[in-house]
C-alpha positions as CSV (number, residue, x, y, z in Angstrom):
1,X,23.8,-2.0,36.3
2,X,24.4,1.0,38.4
3,X,24.6,4.2,36.4
4,X,27.3,6.8,36.9
5,X,26.5,9.2,39.7
6,X,27.3,12.5,37.9
7,X,24.9,13.1,35.1
8,X,25.3,9.7,33.5
9,X,27.5,11.4,30.9
10,X,24.3,13.4,30.0
11,X,25.0,16.7,31.8
12,X,21.9,18.7,30.6
13,X,18.6,18.6,32.4
14,X,16.4,19.0,29.4
15,X,16.8,16.3,26.8
16,X,14.9,16.7,23.5
17,X,14.8,13.5,21.4
18,X,14.1,13.6,17.7
19,X,14.6,11.4,14.7
20,X,13.1,10.4,11.4
21,X,9.9,8.5,11.7
22,X,10.4,4.8,12.3
23,X,13.8,5.1,13.9
24,X,12.4,4.4,17.4
25,X,12.7,7.9,19.0
26,X,9.9,7.2,21.5
27,X,11.6,4.0,22.6
28,X,15.0,5.9,22.9
29,X,13.4,8.8,24.8
30,X,11.8,6.4,27.2
31,X,15.0,4.5,27.8
32,X,16.9,7.7,28.4
33,X,14.3,8.8,30.9
34,X,14.7,5.5,32.8
35,X,18.5,5.9,32.7
36,X,18.4,9.4,34.0
37,X,16.1,8.3,36.9
38,X,18.7,5.9,38.2
39,X,20.1,6.4,41.7
40,X,16.8,7.6,43.2
41,X,16.2,10.5,40.8
42,X,12.9,11.6,39.3
43,X,12.5,12.3,35.6
44,X,9.6,13.4,33.5
45,X,9.0,12.0,30.0
46,X,6.9,14.4,27.9
47,X,5.0,13.6,24.7
48,X,4.0,16.5,22.5
49,X,2.6,14.9,19.3
50,X,-0.6,13.4,20.6
51,X,0.3,9.9,19.4
52,X,0.1,8.2,22.9
53,X,3.3,6.4,22.1
54,X,4.4,6.3,25.7
55,X,1.2,4.7,26.8
56,X,1.6,2.0,24.1
57,X,5.1,1.2,25.2
58,X,4.0,0.5,28.7
59,X,0.7,-1.1,27.6
60,X,-1.3,1.6,29.5
61,X,-4.6,3.4,28.6
62,X,-4.1,6.8,26.9
63,X,-2.3,9.2,29.2
64,X,-4.4,12.2,30.4
65,X,-3.1,15.7,30.7
66,X,-1.5,15.1,34.1
67,X,1.9,13.6,35.3
68,X,1.7,9.9,36.1
69,X,4.3,7.4,37.3
70,X,4.9,4.9,34.5
71,X,8.2,3.2,35.5
72,X,10.6,2.7,38.3
73,X,14.4,2.9,37.9
74,X,17.6,1.6,39.5
75,X,18.1,2.8,43.0
76,X,14.5,3.8,43.7
77,X,14.1,6.4,40.9
78,X,10.9,7.0,39.1
79,X,9.8,8.1,35.7
80,X,6.6,10.1,35.3
81,X,5.0,10.7,31.9
82,X,2.9,13.6,30.6
83,X,1.0,13.8,27.3
84,X,0.9,17.5,26.6
85,X,-2.3,18.7,24.9
86,X,-2.1,22.1,23.2
87,X,-5.7,22.9,24.1
88,X,-5.3,22.2,27.8
89,X,-2.0,24.1,27.8
90,X,-3.7,27.1,26.2
91,X,-6.4,27.0,29.0
92,X,-3.6,27.0,31.6
93,X,-2.0,29.9,29.8
94,X,-5.2,31.9,29.7
95,X,-5.8,31.3,33.4
96,X,-2.2,32.1,34.4
97,X,-1.8,35.3,32.4
98,X,-5.3,36.6,32.0
99,X,-7.2,35.0,34.9
100,X,-10.0,33.8,32.7
101,X,-10.8,30.7,34.7
102,X,-14.3,29.7,33.9
103,X,-14.4,32.0,30.9
104,X,-11.5,30.0,29.4
105,X,-13.6,26.8,29.8
106,X,-16.4,28.6,28.0
107,X,-14.1,29.4,25.1
108,X,-13.2,25.7,25.0
109,X,-16.9,24.8,24.6
110,X,-17.3,27.3,21.9
111,X,-14.4,25.9,19.9
112,X,-12.4,29.1,20.2
113,X,-9.3,27.3,21.7
114,X,-9.1,24.9,18.8
115,X,-9.6,27.7,16.4
116,X,-6.8,29.7,17.9
117,X,-4.2,26.9,17.7
118,X,-5.3,26.0,14.2
119,X,-5.1,29.5,12.6
120,X,-1.8,30.2,14.4
121,X,0.2,26.9,14.2
122,X,3.2,28.6,15.8
123,X,1.0,29.2,18.9
124,X,0.7,25.4,19.4
125,X,4.5,25.0,19.5
126,X,4.8,27.9,21.9
127,X,2.3,26.3,24.2
128,X,3.8,22.9,24.1
129,X,7.4,24.1,24.7
130,X,6.1,26.5,27.3
131,X,4.6,23.6,29.3
132,X,8.0,21.7,29.0
133,X,9.7,24.8,30.4
134,X,7.2,24.9,33.3
135,X,7.9,21.3,34.3
136,X,11.6,21.8,34.0
137,X,11.7,25.0,36.3
138,X,9.0,23.9,38.7
139,X,10.0,23.6,42.4
140,X,8.4,21.7,45.2
141,X,9.3,22.7,48.8
142,X,12.4,24.4,47.6
143,X,13.8,21.7,45.3
144,X,13.3,20.8,41.7
145,X,10.3,18.8,40.9
146,X,12.3,16.8,38.4
147,X,16.0,16.1,38.1
148,X,15.6,15.8,34.3
149,X,12.9,16.2,31.6
150,X,13.0,14.1,28.4
151,X,10.9,15.2,25.5
152,X,9.7,12.8,22.8
153,X,9.8,15.6,20.2
154,X,8.5,15.9,16.6
155,X,10.6,14.2,13.9
156,X,13.6,15.6,12.3
157,X,11.7,17.2,9.5
158,X,9.8,19.5,12.0
159,X,12.2,19.7,15.0
160,X,13.9,23.0,14.1
161,X,10.6,24.8,13.7
162,X,9.2,23.3,16.8
163,X,12.2,24.5,18.9
164,X,12.7,27.9,17.2
165,X,9.7,29.3,19.1
166,X,10.9,33.0,19.0
167,X,10.7,33.1,15.2
168,X,7.2,31.5,15.3
169,X,6.0,33.9,18.0
170,X,7.3,37.0,16.1
171,X,4.5,36.3,13.7
172,X,1.9,36.2,16.5
173,X,2.8,39.0,19.0
174,X,5.3,41.8,19.3
175,X,4.7,42.5,23.0
176,X,2.8,40.9,25.9
177,X,2.8,37.6,27.8
178,X,3.0,35.4,24.6
179,X,6.2,37.1,23.5
180,X,7.6,37.1,27.1
181,X,6.9,33.4,27.5
182,X,8.4,32.4,24.2
183,X,11.6,34.4,25.0
184,X,11.9,32.5,28.3
185,X,11.4,29.2,26.5
186,X,14.0,30.2,23.9
187,X,16.5,31.1,26.5
188,X,16.3,27.6,28.1
189,X,16.4,25.8,24.7
190,X,19.6,27.6,23.8
191,X,21.3,27.2,27.2
192,X,23.7,24.5,28.5
193,X,20.7,23.1,30.3
194,X,19.4,21.6,27.0
195,X,20.6,19.0,24.5
196,X,18.8,17.9,21.4
197,X,19.6,14.2,20.6
198,X,19.0,12.8,17.1
199,X,18.0,9.1,16.8
200,X,18.9,7.3,13.6
201,X,19.3,3.9,12.0
202,X,22.2,2.7,9.9
203,X,20.2,3.3,6.8
204,X,20.8,6.0,4.1
205,X,17.6,8.1,4.5
206,X,17.7,8.3,8.4
207,X,21.4,9.2,8.3
208,X,20.8,11.9,5.7
209,X,17.9,13.4,7.7
210,X,20.2,13.3,10.8
211,X,22.8,15.2,9.0
212,X,20.3,17.8,7.7
213,X,18.7,18.2,11.1
214,X,22.0,18.7,12.9
215,X,23.1,21.3,10.3
216,X,19.8,23.2,10.8
217,X,19.8,23.0,14.6
218,X,23.4,24.3,14.6
219,X,22.5,27.2,12.3
220,X,19.7,28.2,14.7
221,X,22.0,28.1,17.7
222,X,20.2,25.1,19.3
223,X,22.5,22.8,21.3
224,X,23.0,19.4,19.6
225,X,23.8,16.5,21.9
226,X,24.4,12.9,20.8
227,X,23.6,10.9,17.7
228,X,21.9,7.8,19.0
229,X,22.1,4.9,16.5
230,X,19.2,2.5,17.3
231,X,18.8,-1.2,16.6
232,X,22.3,-2.1,15.8
233,X,23.9,-5.6,15.7
234,X,27.5,-6.7,15.6
235,X,28.7,-7.2,12.0
236,X,29.2,-10.8,11.0
237,X,31.1,-12.3,8.0
238,X,33.0,-9.1,7.6
239,X,35.9,-9.8,5.2
240,X,35.1,-13.5,5.0
241,X,35.7,-15.1,1.6
242,X,32.5,-16.9,0.7
243,X,31.8,-19.5,-2.0
244,X,29.7,-22.6,-2.4
245,X,32.5,-25.0,-1.5
246,X,33.1,-23.2,1.9
247,X,29.4,-23.2,2.6
248,X,29.2,-27.0,1.9
249,X,32.1,-27.8,4.2
250,X,30.6,-25.7,7.0
251,X,27.1,-27.3,6.6
252,X,28.6,-30.7,6.4
253,X,30.5,-30.0,9.7
254,X,27.1,-29.2,11.2
255,X,25.7,-32.5,10.0
256,X,23.7,-31.1,7.1
257,X,23.6,-32.1,3.5
258,X,21.7,-29.3,1.7
259,X,20.8,-29.4,-2.0
260,X,22.6,-27.3,-4.6
261,X,19.7,-24.8,-4.8
262,X,19.8,-24.4,-1.0
263,X,23.6,-23.7,-1.0
264,X,23.2,-21.2,-3.9
265,X,20.4,-19.5,-2.0
266,X,22.4,-19.3,1.2
267,X,25.4,-17.9,-0.6
268,X,23.3,-15.2,-2.2
269,X,21.9,-14.2,1.2
270,X,25.4,-14.2,2.8
271,X,26.8,-12.0,0.0
272,X,23.9,-9.6,0.3
273,X,24.5,-9.4,4.1
274,X,28.2,-8.7,3.5
275,X,27.2,-5.8,1.2
276,X,24.8,-4.5,3.9
277,X,27.7,-4.7,6.5
278,X,29.9,-2.6,4.2
279,X,27.1,0.0,3.8
280,X,26.6,0.2,7.5
281,X,30.4,0.7,8.0
282,X,30.3,3.6,5.5
283,X,27.3,5.1,7.3
284,X,29.1,4.9,10.6
285,X,32.0,6.8,9.1
286,X,29.5,9.4,7.8
287,X,28.0,9.9,11.3
288,X,31.5,10.2,12.8
289,X,32.1,13.3,10.6
290,X,29.2,15.2,12.3
291,X,31.4,16.0,15.3
292,X,28.9,14.8,17.8
293,X,29.1,11.8,20.3
294,X,27.7,8.7,18.8
295,X,25.9,6.1,20.9
296,X,24.9,2.7,19.5
297,X,22.0,0.8,21.0
298,X,21.5,-2.9,20.3
299,X,18.6,-4.3,18.4
300,X,16.0,-5.9,20.8
301,X,15.2,-9.4,19.4
302,X,12.0,-9.8,21.4
303,X,10.7,-6.3,20.6
304,X,10.3,-3.4,22.9
305,X,9.5,-4.9,26.3
306,X,10.2,-3.5,29.8
307,X,13.3,-5.7,30.0
308,X,14.4,-4.3,26.6
309,X,13.9,-0.7,27.8
310,X,16.0,-1.4,30.9
311,X,18.7,-2.9,28.6
312,X,18.8,0.3,26.5
313,X,18.7,2.4,29.6
314,X,21.8,0.6,30.9
315,X,23.7,1.2,27.7
316,X,22.7,4.9,27.8
317,X,23.7,5.2,31.4
318,X,27.2,3.9,30.6
Protein backbone atom coordinates (compact mmCIF):
# COMPACT_ATOMS: atom_id res chain seq x y z
CA UNK A 1 0.00 0.00 0.00
CA UNK A 2 1.42 3.35 -1.02
CA UNK A 3 1.77 5.76 1.91
CA UNK A 4 0.63 9.36 1.64
CA UNK A 5 3.22 11.67 0.17
CA UNK A 6 3.15 14.49 2.71
CA UNK A 7 4.39 13.29 6.07
CA UNK A 8 2.15 10.21 6.22
CA UNK A 9 0.01 12.14 8.67
CA UNK A 10 3.14 12.21 10.90
CA UNK A 11 4.47 15.73 10.24
CA UNK A 12 7.36 15.76 12.72
CA UNK A 13 10.85 14.51 11.88
CA UNK A 14 11.77 13.15 15.31
CA UNK A 15 9.39 10.50 16.63
CA UNK A 16 9.95 9.31 20.19
CA UNK A 17 8.08 6.09 20.96
CA UNK A 18 7.43 5.11 24.56
CA UNK A 19 5.02 2.79 26.36
CA UNK A 20 4.67 0.54 29.37
CA UNK A 21 6.90 -2.51 29.23
CA UNK A 22 5.21 -5.33 27.32
CA UNK A 23 3.04 -3.11 25.11
CA UNK A 24 5.23 -3.66 22.05
CA UNK A 25 6.85 -0.23 21.77
CA UNK A 26 9.91 -1.60 19.95
CA UNK A 27 7.66 -3.29 17.40
CA UNK A 28 5.63 -0.10 16.94
CA UNK A 29 8.76 2.08 16.65
CA UNK A 30 10.14 -0.27 13.99
CA UNK A 31 6.88 -0.30 12.03
CA UNK A 32 6.73 3.51 12.20
CA UNK A 33 10.29 3.76 10.86
CA UNK A 34 9.32 1.50 7.94
CA UNK A 35 6.20 3.59 7.27
CA UNK A 36 8.16 6.85 7.29
CA UNK A 37 10.73 5.38 4.89
CA UNK A 38 8.09 4.78 2.21
CA UNK A 39 8.36 6.60 -1.08
CA UNK A 40 12.15 6.44 -1.27
CA UNK A 41 12.87 8.13 2.05
CA UNK A 42 15.56 7.21 4.56
CA UNK A 43 14.82 6.84 8.24
CA UNK A 44 16.96 6.02 11.26
CA UNK A 45 15.65 3.78 14.02
CA UNK A 46 17.50 4.45 17.28
CA UNK A 47 17.66 2.23 20.33
CA UNK A 48 18.84 3.76 23.62
CA UNK A 49 18.28 1.10 26.29
CA UNK A 50 20.91 -1.46 25.32
CA UNK A 51 18.36 -4.27 24.99
CA UNK A 52 19.14 -5.02 21.32
CA UNK A 53 15.40 -5.31 20.67
CA UNK A 54 15.76 -4.12 17.06
CA UNK A 55 18.33 -6.79 16.26
CA UNK A 56 16.03 -9.43 17.74
CA UNK A 57 13.09 -8.26 15.61
CA UNK A 58 15.12 -8.64 12.43
CA UNK A 59 16.92 -11.79 13.67
CA UNK A 60 20.30 -10.07 13.40
CA UNK A 61 23.43 -10.21 15.57
CA UNK A 62 23.65 -7.44 18.21
CA UNK A 63 23.89 -4.05 16.55
CA UNK A 64 27.20 -2.20 16.93
CA UNK A 65 27.54 1.51 17.58
CA UNK A 66 27.15 2.38 13.92
CA UNK A 67 24.24 2.95 11.55
CA UNK A 68 23.33 -0.11 9.51
CA UNK A 69 20.57 -0.87 7.00
CA UNK A 70 18.05 -3.27 8.53
CA UNK A 71 15.04 -2.99 6.21
CA UNK A 72 13.77 -1.69 2.91
CA UNK A 73 10.47 0.11 2.47
CA UNK A 74 7.84 0.90 -0.16
CA UNK A 75 9.17 2.85 -3.13
CA UNK A 76 12.84 2.14 -2.51
CA UNK A 77 13.14 3.66 0.96
CA UNK A 78 15.45 2.28 3.61
CA UNK A 79 15.57 1.97 7.37
CA UNK A 80 18.87 2.13 9.18
CA UNK A 81 19.27 1.23 12.84
CA UNK A 82 21.61 2.47 15.55
CA UNK A 83 22.07 1.08 19.04
CA UNK A 84 23.35 4.09 20.98
CA UNK A 85 25.90 3.25 23.65
CA UNK A 86 26.40 5.91 26.33
CA UNK A 87 30.08 5.10 26.72
CA UNK A 88 30.81 5.45 23.01
CA UNK A 89 28.68 8.61 22.89
CA UNK A 90 30.77 10.07 25.73
CA UNK A 91 34.00 9.30 23.86
CA UNK A 92 32.57 11.08 20.81
CA UNK A 93 31.61 14.00 23.02
CA UNK A 94 35.08 14.23 24.59
CA UNK A 95 36.72 14.12 21.18
CA UNK A 96 34.35 16.73 19.70
CA UNK A 97 34.48 19.30 22.51
CA UNK A 98 37.79 18.60 24.19
CA UNK A 99 39.86 17.00 21.39
CA UNK A 100 40.94 14.20 23.70
CA UNK A 101 41.20 11.57 20.98
CA UNK A 102 43.55 8.84 22.23
CA UNK A 103 43.37 10.25 25.73
CA UNK A 104 39.65 9.52 25.70
CA UNK A 105 40.38 5.91 24.78
CA UNK A 106 42.80 5.74 27.69
CA UNK A 107 40.02 6.97 29.98
CA UNK A 108 37.84 4.17 28.67
CA UNK A 109 40.47 1.55 29.53
CA UNK A 110 40.79 3.00 33.01
CA UNK A 111 37.04 2.71 33.54
CA UNK A 112 36.64 6.47 33.93
CA UNK A 113 33.94 6.66 31.26
CA UNK A 114 31.74 4.10 32.98
CA UNK A 115 32.39 5.82 36.31
CA UNK A 116 31.30 9.18 34.89
CA UNK A 117 27.99 7.89 33.53
CA UNK A 118 27.31 5.91 36.71
CA UNK A 119 27.87 8.65 39.28
CA UNK A 120 25.96 11.15 37.13
CA UNK A 121 22.95 9.27 35.66
CA UNK A 122 21.67 12.48 34.08
CA UNK A 123 24.83 12.57 31.98
CA UNK A 124 23.83 9.28 30.35
CA UNK A 125 20.52 10.71 29.13
CA UNK A 126 22.23 13.89 27.89
CA UNK A 127 24.63 11.77 25.86
CA UNK A 128 21.93 9.52 24.45
CA UNK A 129 19.60 12.36 23.46
CA UNK A 130 22.58 14.34 22.19
CA UNK A 131 23.42 11.55 19.78
CA UNK A 132 19.81 11.49 18.60
CA UNK A 133 20.01 15.24 17.94
CA UNK A 134 23.23 14.77 15.96
CA UNK A 135 21.66 12.18 13.65
CA UNK A 136 18.57 14.35 13.17
CA UNK A 137 20.52 17.51 12.25
CA UNK A 138 23.33 15.86 10.26
CA UNK A 139 23.65 16.81 6.61
CA UNK A 140 25.43 15.02 3.77
CA UNK A 141 26.28 16.99 0.64
CA UNK A 142 23.83 19.71 1.56
CA UNK A 143 20.82 17.52 2.38
CA UNK A 144 19.54 15.85 5.51
CA UNK A 145 21.12 12.49 6.22
CA UNK A 146 17.70 11.22 7.37
CA UNK A 147 14.19 12.27 6.50
CA UNK A 148 13.02 11.09 9.93
CA UNK A 149 14.48 9.63 13.10
CA UNK A 150 12.44 7.22 15.27
CA UNK A 151 13.59 6.55 18.83
CA UNK A 152 12.69 3.37 20.68
CA UNK A 153 12.74 5.25 23.98
CA UNK A 154 12.62 4.20 27.65
CA UNK A 155 9.23 3.11 29.03
CA UNK A 156 6.57 5.50 30.28
CA UNK A 157 7.81 5.36 33.86
CA UNK A 158 11.12 6.96 32.82
CA UNK A 159 10.32 8.83 29.62
CA UNK A 160 9.78 12.28 31.17
CA UNK A 161 13.12 12.24 32.97
CA UNK A 162 14.87 10.91 29.86
CA UNK A 163 13.55 13.77 27.72
CA UNK A 164 13.80 16.53 30.33
CA UNK A 165 17.54 16.84 29.75
CA UNK A 166 17.91 20.47 30.83
CA UNK A 167 16.71 19.69 34.35
CA UNK A 168 19.09 16.76 34.57
CA UNK A 169 22.02 18.78 33.23
CA UNK A 170 21.42 21.60 35.71
CA UNK A 171 22.65 19.18 38.36
CA UNK A 172 25.83 18.53 36.37
CA UNK A 173 27.01 21.82 34.89
CA UNK A 174 26.10 25.49 35.03
CA UNK A 175 28.22 26.52 32.03
CA UNK A 176 30.28 24.93 29.27
CA UNK A 177 29.74 22.44 26.43
CA UNK A 178 27.57 20.05 28.47
CA UNK A 179 25.10 22.80 29.30
CA UNK A 180 25.18 24.15 25.72
CA UNK A 181 24.59 20.73 24.22
CA UNK A 182 21.71 19.91 26.56
CA UNK A 183 20.03 23.23 25.79
CA UNK A 184 20.30 22.47 22.06
CA UNK A 185 18.77 19.04 22.61
CA UNK A 186 15.98 20.49 24.75
CA UNK A 187 15.13 23.06 22.07
CA UNK A 188 14.62 20.30 19.50
CA UNK A 189 12.66 18.08 21.88
CA UNK A 190 10.22 20.92 22.58
CA UNK A 191 9.91 22.07 18.96
CA UNK A 192 7.30 21.18 16.30
CA UNK A 193 10.01 18.92 14.87
CA UNK A 194 9.34 16.36 17.63
CA UNK A 195 6.41 14.19 18.70
CA UNK A 196 6.30 11.72 21.58
CA UNK A 197 3.98 8.79 20.86
CA UNK A 198 2.70 6.53 23.63
CA UNK A 199 2.04 2.84 22.94
CA UNK A 200 -0.57 1.04 25.01
CA UNK A 201 -2.76 -2.03 25.13
CA UNK A 202 -6.46 -2.14 25.92
CA UNK A 203 -5.67 -3.13 29.49
CA UNK A 204 -6.14 -1.13 32.67
CA UNK A 205 -2.50 -0.74 33.78
CA UNK A 206 -1.07 0.30 30.37
CA UNK A 207 -3.94 2.77 29.85
CA UNK A 208 -3.36 4.28 33.30
CA UNK A 209 0.38 4.62 32.63
CA UNK A 210 -0.43 6.21 29.28
CA UNK A 211 -2.65 8.77 30.99
CA UNK A 212 0.00 9.52 33.61
CA UNK A 213 2.78 9.83 31.02
CA UNK A 214 0.80 12.21 28.82
CA UNK A 215 -0.03 14.40 31.81
CA UNK A 216 3.63 14.57 32.86
CA UNK A 217 4.94 15.17 29.33
CA UNK A 218 2.39 17.96 28.84
CA UNK A 219 3.35 19.56 32.16
CA UNK A 220 7.01 19.60 31.05
CA UNK A 221 6.14 21.20 27.71
CA UNK A 222 7.10 18.14 25.66
CA UNK A 223 5.00 17.65 22.50
CA UNK A 224 2.74 14.61 22.72
CA UNK A 225 1.81 12.94 19.43
CA UNK A 226 -0.49 9.94 19.08
CA UNK A 227 -1.70 7.23 21.39
CA UNK A 228 -1.01 3.98 19.56
CA UNK A 229 -3.14 1.06 20.73
CA UNK A 230 -1.29 -2.12 19.88
CA UNK A 231 -2.55 -5.68 19.34
CA UNK A 232 -6.25 -4.94 18.92
CA UNK A 233 -8.88 -7.20 17.39
CA UNK A 234 -12.45 -6.48 16.26
CA UNK A 235 -14.97 -7.14 19.05
CA UNK A 236 -17.15 -10.22 18.61
CA UNK A 237 -20.39 -11.21 20.36
CA UNK A 238 -20.96 -7.60 21.39
CA UNK A 239 -24.54 -7.35 22.66
CA UNK A 240 -25.34 -10.98 21.78
CA UNK A 241 -27.74 -12.80 24.13
CA UNK A 242 -25.94 -16.00 25.08
CA UNK A 243 -27.37 -19.10 26.74
CA UNK A 244 -26.88 -22.84 26.54
CA UNK A 245 -29.86 -23.39 24.22
CA UNK A 246 -28.51 -20.90 21.66
CA UNK A 247 -25.07 -22.48 21.84
CA UNK A 248 -26.51 -25.98 21.31
CA UNK A 249 -28.45 -24.81 18.26
CA UNK A 250 -25.37 -23.17 16.80
CA UNK A 251 -23.19 -26.20 17.42
CA UNK A 252 -25.83 -28.52 15.98
CA UNK A 253 -25.97 -26.37 12.84
CA UNK A 254 -22.22 -26.93 12.53
CA UNK A 255 -22.73 -30.68 12.82
CA UNK A 256 -21.48 -30.96 16.41
CA UNK A 257 -23.13 -32.63 19.39
CA UNK A 258 -21.11 -31.57 22.44
CA UNK A 259 -21.70 -32.77 25.97
CA UNK A 260 -23.47 -30.70 28.64
CA UNK A 261 -20.12 -29.92 30.31
CA UNK A 262 -18.64 -28.74 27.02
CA UNK A 263 -21.59 -26.42 26.37
CA UNK A 264 -21.38 -25.03 29.90
CA UNK A 265 -17.64 -24.43 29.48
CA UNK A 266 -18.13 -22.70 26.13
CA UNK A 267 -20.84 -20.49 27.60
CA UNK A 268 -18.58 -19.46 30.48
CA UNK A 269 -15.78 -18.53 28.07
CA UNK A 270 -18.17 -16.59 25.82
CA UNK A 271 -19.59 -14.60 28.75
CA UNK A 272 -16.06 -13.83 30.00
CA UNK A 273 -15.15 -12.65 26.51
CA UNK A 274 -18.19 -10.38 26.39
CA UNK A 275 -17.10 -8.84 29.68
CA UNK A 276 -13.64 -8.29 28.24
CA UNK A 277 -15.14 -6.55 25.18
CA UNK A 278 -17.08 -4.23 27.49
CA UNK A 279 -13.90 -3.39 29.44
CA UNK A 280 -12.04 -2.64 26.20
CA UNK A 281 -14.87 -0.34 25.07
CA UNK A 282 -14.61 1.58 28.34
CA UNK A 283 -10.82 1.85 27.95
CA UNK A 284 -11.23 3.17 24.41
CA UNK A 285 -13.51 5.87 25.78
CA UNK A 286 -10.92 6.71 28.43
CA UNK A 287 -8.19 7.07 25.81
CA UNK A 288 -10.46 9.30 23.72
CA UNK A 289 -10.65 11.78 26.60
CA UNK A 290 -6.88 12.40 26.45
CA UNK A 291 -7.34 14.71 23.48
CA UNK A 292 -4.69 13.01 21.33
CA UNK A 293 -5.12 11.12 18.04
CA UNK A 294 -5.65 7.41 18.68
CA UNK A 295 -4.33 4.84 16.21
CA UNK A 296 -5.24 1.16 16.58
CA UNK A 297 -2.92 -1.54 15.29
CA UNK A 298 -4.17 -5.10 14.70
CA UNK A 299 -2.90 -8.09 16.62
CA UNK A 300 -0.43 -10.19 14.61
CA UNK A 301 -1.64 -13.81 14.78
CA UNK A 302 1.70 -15.19 13.57
CA UNK A 303 3.80 -13.02 15.88
CA UNK A 304 6.14 -10.22 14.83
CA UNK A 305 7.42 -11.23 11.41
CA UNK A 306 8.69 -9.01 8.62
CA UNK A 307 5.31 -9.36 6.93
CA UNK A 308 3.66 -8.34 10.20
CA UNK A 309 5.87 -5.27 10.49
CA UNK A 310 4.92 -4.25 6.95
CA UNK A 311 1.24 -4.66 7.83
CA UNK A 312 1.60 -2.41 10.87
CA UNK A 313 3.61 0.07 8.79
CA UNK A 314 0.79 0.21 6.23
CA UNK A 315 -1.76 0.97 8.96
CA UNK A 316 0.45 3.71 10.37
CA UNK A 317 1.03 5.15 6.89
CA UNK A 318 -2.69 5.49 6.38
